[in-house]
C-alpha positions in Angstrom: -12.4 -13.4 -28.0 -11.4 -17.0 -27.6 -7.9 -18.1 -26.6 -7.6 -21.8 -27.5 -4.9 -24.4 -27.6 -4.9 -27.8 -29.3 -6.6 -30.5 -27.4 -10.3 -29.8 -27.1 -12.2 -27.6 -24.7 -10.0 -28.5 -21.8 -7.4 -26.1 -23.3 -9.8 -23.6 -24.7 -10.9 -20.5 -22.7 -13.3 -17.7 -23.6 -11.6 -14.4 -22.9 -13.7 -11.2 -22.9 -12.2 -7.8 -23.7 -9.9 -6.2 -21.1 -12.4 -3.6 -20.0 -15.1 -6.2 -19.1 -12.4 -8.2 -17.3 -11.4 -5.3 -15.1 -15.0 -4.4 -14.3 -15.8 -8.1 -13.6 -18.7 -9.1 -15.9 -21.8 -10.1 -14.1 -22.5 -13.9 -14.4 -25.7 -14.6 -16.2 -28.5 -16.1 -14.2 -29.6 -19.7 -14.9 -32.3 -20.3 -17.5 -33.3 -23.5 -15.8 -33.1 -24.9 -12.3 -30.5 -27.5 -13.4 -28.2 -25.2 -15.3 -24.9 -24.4 -13.4 -24.3 -20.8 -12.3 -22.1 -18.7 -10.1 -23.0 -17.7 -6.6 -22.1 -14.0 -6.7 -21.6 -13.8 -2.9 -18.0 -15.0 -3.4 -15.5 -12.1 -3.0 -14.2 -10.6 -6.2 -11.4 -8.6 -4.6 -8.8 -10.6 -2.7 -5.6 -9.3 -0.9 -2.6 -11.5 0.0 0.6 -10.7 1.8 3.7 -11.2 -0.4 5.4 -14.5 0.4 2.2 -16.1 1.8 -0.5 -18.1 0.1 -3.4 -16.5 -1.8 -6.8 -18.3 -2.0 -9.2 -17.3 -4.8 -12.6 -19.0 -4.5 -15.6 -19.1 -6.8 -18.8 -20.8 -5.9 -20.6 -22.9 -8.6 -24.2 -24.1 -8.1 -25.6 -27.1 -10.0 -22.2 -28.1 -11.4 -23.6 -31.4 -12.8 -21.1 -32.9 -15.2 -19.5 -29.6 -16.1 -15.9 -28.7 -15.3 -14.4 -25.6 -13.6 -11.2 -24.0 -14.8 -9.0 -21.1 -13.6 -7.5 -18.7 -16.2 -4.9 -16.0 -15.5 -5.6 -12.9 -17.7 -2.1 -11.5 -17.7 -1.0 -14.0 -20.2 -4.3 -15.8 -21.0 -2.9 -18.9 -19.4 -5.1 -21.8 -18.2 -3.8 -22.7 -14.8 -6.1 -25.5 -13.7 -9.0 -27.6 -15.1 -11.1 -29.4 -12.4 -8.4 -30.4 -9.9 -5.7 -30.8 -12.5 -2.9 -28.3 -12.9 -1.9 -27.1 -16.4 1.1 -25.0 -15.5 4.7 -25.9 -14.7 4.6 -23.4 -11.8 4.1 -25.7 -8.9 2.8 -22.8 -6.7 -0.6 -23.1 -8.4 -3.1 -25.7 -7.2 -6.9 -26.3 -7.5 -8.7 -27.2 -4.3 -12.2 -28.7 -4.2 -14.1 -31.0 -1.9 -16.8 -33.1 -3.7 -19.4 -32.3 -1.0 -19.3 -28.5 -1.5 -19.7 -25.9 -4.3 -16.4 -24.0 -3.7 -13.6 -24.1 -6.3 -10.4 -22.6 -5.0 -7.2 -21.6 -6.7 -4.3 -21.6 -4.3 -1.2 -19.6 -5.1 1.7 -20.4 -2.8 4.4 -17.9 -1.9 2.8 -15.1 -3.9 4.9 -12.5 -5.6 4.3 -9.0 -6.9 3.8 -10.3 -10.5 0.9 -12.5 -9.3 -1.3 -9.5 -8.9 -4.1 -9.0 -11.4 -7.3 -10.6 -12.8 -8.1 -14.3 -12.5 -11.2 -15.9 -14.0 -13.1 -18.9 -12.8 -14.9 -20.6 -15.8 -17.7 -23.1 -16.2 -17.7 -25.3 -19.3 -21.1 -24.2 -20.5 -21.9 -23.0 -24.0 -21.2 -20.1 -24.0 -18.6 -20.3 -21.3 -19.5 -18.6 -18.0 -16.8 -16.6 -16.2 -16.4 -15.1 -12.7 -13.6 -12.5 -12.3 -11.5 -12.1 -9.2 -8.8 -9.4 -8.7 -5.8 -10.3 -6.7 -3.9 -7.6 -4.9 -0.5 -8.2 -3.4 0.3 -6.4 -0.1 4.0 -5.5 0.2 5.7 -4.7 3.5 6.3 -1.0 4.0 8.7 0.9 6.3 8.2 4.4 7.7 9.8 6.6 10.3 7.5 8.4 12.7 7.6 12.2 12.4 9.3 12.4 9.0 10.3 13.7 6.6 11.9 16.4 8.8 12.6 15.9 12.5 13.8 18.8 14.8 15.6 18.1 18.1 17.2 20.5 20.6 20.9 20.7 21.2 22.0 18.2 23.9 18.7 16.2 23.8 18.2 12.6 22.6 17.5 11.9 19.0 14.8 9.3 19.0 13.9 7.8 15.6 11.2 5.1 15.4 11.0 2.9 12.2 7.8 0.9 11.8 7.5 -2.1 9.4 3.9 -3.1 8.5 2.2 -5.7 6.2 5.1 -8.1 6.6 4.2 -11.9 6.6 7.1 -12.4 9.0 9.4 -10.0 10.9 12.4 -8.8 8.8 15.6 -10.8 9.2 17.5 -7.6 9.9 17.1 -3.8 10.1 20.0 -1.6 9.3 20.2 2.2 10.0 22.2 4.4 7.6 23.5 8.0 8.0 24.8 10.6 5.7 25.5 14.3 6.0 22.8 16.6 4.5 25.2 18.3 2.2 26.5 15.0 0.7 25.3 14.2 -2.9 25.1 10.5 -2.1 21.5 9.2 -2.0 20.5 7.2 1.1 18.3 5.2 -1.1 21.4 3.5 -2.5 23.5 2.5 0.6 25.7 0.4 -1.5 26.9 3.4 -3.5 30.4 4.5 -2.8 30.5 7.6 -0.7 30.0 9.0 2.9 26.9 6.8 3.7 27.6 4.7 6.7 25.9 2.2 8.9 24.9 3.4 12.4 26.1 1.0 15.0 26.4 0.6 18.8 30.2 0.7 18.7 30.6 3.9 16.7 33.3 6.3 17.7 30.7 8.9 18.6 29.2 6.8 21.4 25.8 7.2 23.0 24.1 5.2 20.2 21.6 2.4 20.9 19.1 0.5 18.7 16.1 -1.3 20.2 14.1 -3.6 17.9 10.7 -5.2 18.8 9.6 -7.9 16.3 5.9 -9.0 15.8 3.0 -8.4 13.4 4.2 -4.8 13.4 8.0 -4.5 13.8 9.6 -1.4 15.3 13.2 -0.4 15.5 14.2 2.6 17.6 17.5 4.5 17.0 18.5 6.5 20.1 21.4 9.0 20.0 22.1 10.8 23.2 23.4 14.4 23.6 22.5 15.6 20.1 25.2 17.7 18.4 25.2 19.8 15.2 27.4 17.1 13.7 24.5 14.7 14.1 22.4 16.6 11.5 21.8 14.8 8.3 19.8 12.0 6.7 18.9 8.8 8.6 17.5 5.8 6.9 15.9 2.6 8.2 16.5 -0.3 5.8 14.7 -3.6 6.7 15.5 -6.8 4.9 12.0 -7.2 3.4 10.9 -3.6 2.5 12.1 -0.4 0.8 14.2 2.0 2.8 12.6 4.9 4.8 14.5 8.2 5.2 14.2 11.3 7.4 16.2 14.5 7.8 17.3 15.4 11.4 17.9 19.0 12.3 19.6 20.0 15.6 18.4 23.3 17.0 20.4 25.7 19.2 17.7 26.9 21.6 15.0 27.8 19.0 12.1 25.5 18.2 10.6 25.1 14.7 7.5 26.9 15.9 9.6 29.9 17.1 11.5 29.9 13.8 8.2 30.0 11.9 6.8 32.7 14.2 10.0 34.9 13.8 9.8 34.5 10.0 6.1 35.5 10.1 6.7 38.6 12.2 9.6 39.7 9.9 7.3 39.3 6.9 4.6 41.5 8.5 7.1 44.2 9.4 8.5 44.1 5.9 5.0 44.6 4.4 4.3 47.5 6.8 7.6 49.3 5.7 6.7 48.8 2.0 3.2 50.2 2.6 4.5 53.2 4.5 7.1 54.0 1.9 4.5 53.9 -0.9 2.2 56.3 1.2 5.1 58.8 1.7 5.9 58.6 -2.0 2.3 59.5 -2.9 2.1 62.3 -0.4 5.4 63.8 -1.6 4.2 63.9 -5.2 0.9 65.5 -4.2 2.4 68.1 -1.7 -0.8 67.6 0.3 -1.0 69.2 3.8 -2.9 66.2 5.0 0.2 64.1 4.7 2.1 66.2 7.3 
């Protein structure tokens, strides 16, 4: 279909149906050596870190006197025509050097809503389009060893939170704690209830937090001399990513492997008793000498 605004071709864009746009329709080959066409070596899937700039590039051969436009499919909005911008959003800009064939759409400080299909168009009849999918990479936080971590009584609780895909280190990282039997969700630290911030100067003592910032930021929460009262949910909450949560269990001399082994042995014993009882029941009903 065609999405057009008043003002001639400069504000008229050919828009294929959604299925073709998502697949990325194959640009048609030139019918003559002088007709403009797309160089299909240009990437059609681009990823950008949230908060950074994204660069979408199409390569047009034999441009001649034709113009190149960029269209956002989400709202069928013409963003640029040639090197002119047709949006009030100043984050968008068309980049082109007269001596090369690359036409680049720059999006500054990309946001989640910028993800989706963009189309580079050549003003031929019919219009030629080259589709590029923009994926926004969002920082993520995770705690090593989760979702359940077992520590021995008296040992050190060592929780390591890792923040990846961040354009810059988080401004801060908070650690939260709540008892396992509390109904308050650690995913909502602002909710009134027994969720509290873990800090160096807590009454418990023996708490330290070590943070290393870089391309991958890590924050380590260390709690010495683990006690049963330390059991519960611990959450790492960086300034630029969703919270990550684990459950900490303090064991009194028995490891998780031993607990699992004990449960397995009990199950086997229980199965043997059931089988033996069934056998005795059958023998009793048959009064067979072989059962004695």
